[in-house]
C-alpha positions, -999 to +999 in steps of 0.1 A: +868-284+234+840-280+262+867-268+287+877-241+262+839-232+258+836-231+296+867-210+299+853-185+274+820-185+294+840-179+325+860-150+311+827-133+300+815-129+337+835-099+340+825-071+315+849-049+295+841-022+319+853-043+349+818-048+364+808-087+372+775-095+356+744-106+376+740-143+389+715-152+363+738-139+336+768-158+351+747-191+349+737-183+313+775-175+305+787-207+319+760-230+305+755-214+269+787-232+255+771-266+265+739-262+244+735-290+223+761-311+241+742-317+272+704-325+270+680-300+288+703-269+283+685-244+262+697-209+276+689-192+240+657-209+231+672-220+201+667-257+207+635-276+205+626-310+218+625-337+191+622-370+204+648-376+227+670-349+220+672-312+215+676-300+179+683-266+165+653-245+160+652-224+127+629-197+116+610-194+083+638-176+066+664-201+075+643-229+065+633-214+029+671-208+026+680-243+036+655-256+009+669-234-017+705-244-011+698-281-008+677-280-042+705-258-058+732-284-046+712-312-058+710-299-092+745-289-092+755-324-082+734-341-111+752-352-142+756-329-170+734-348-192+705-350-166+675-332-179+669-312-148+704-298-150+702-295-189+671-272-182+690-250-158+722-247-176+706-243-212+668-238-210+667-269-233+648-304-228+652-336-241+629-348-270+620-380-249+615-364-216+584-345-209+584-310-192+554-327-170+578-355-157+602-328-146+575-307-131+562-339-112+598-344-100+600-308-086+564-310-071+575-344-053+606-324-038+585-296-029+558-315-010+584-335+011+597-301+021+561-287+026+552-317+049+587-310+069+577-275+074+541-283+086+555-304+113+584-279+121+561-248+122+527-265+129+524-243+161+533-209+145+510-203+114+529-170+105+563-188+103+546-218+084+531-194+059+563-175+052+582-208+046+554-222+025+559-189+003+595-194+003+594-231-008+568-223-036+587-194-050+619-215-053+600-242-070+578-219-092+613-205-106+623-238-118+585-245-132+588-212-149+619-222-167+603-255-176+575-237-193+598-215-213+622-242-222+627-253-257+628-290-270+661-296-286+656-322-312+693-324-320+698-338-287+702-376-281+675-394-261+679-394-222+684-430-209+690-426-173+668-424-142+651-391-139+648-397-101+685-406-096+699-387-063+664-375-052+666-393-019+693-368-008+670-336-015+639-353-003+655-362+030+680-332+038+653-312+058 
């Protein structure tokens, strides 16, 4: 695979117009395919040092979208009778599950992602602010659903663990 990537990089040394690119561009085109495979190669500036390795750097929008996707996938993966899934599907609540418990679950998820954003964007206040806004908007939409939910007294009581599966969404950042 790396050999094919290197061949592609070599092929890009000559432009479509027949001219050869400059020495710096040659080096960049040869090394770019190796980013993420070999430590220290960071041609595009899209990797940051994290411990002993390079990890992809993402911007505020990508971070917020990732949070939204992870939370959405988490809710979709829940059992049909889970209170959070019931809320999203029907806008209803179980008689024995308080909206406060669901709100606390959402806040716990949000706080974990906020902490990750602060670690990731601590050096860039603008991106941090935008990321926190994105996370807040996503969680706010679910809390708004909670505030407008109806308790359905015809539903049986919920007996499962409300926090089941949260490890996946808490540590996906």
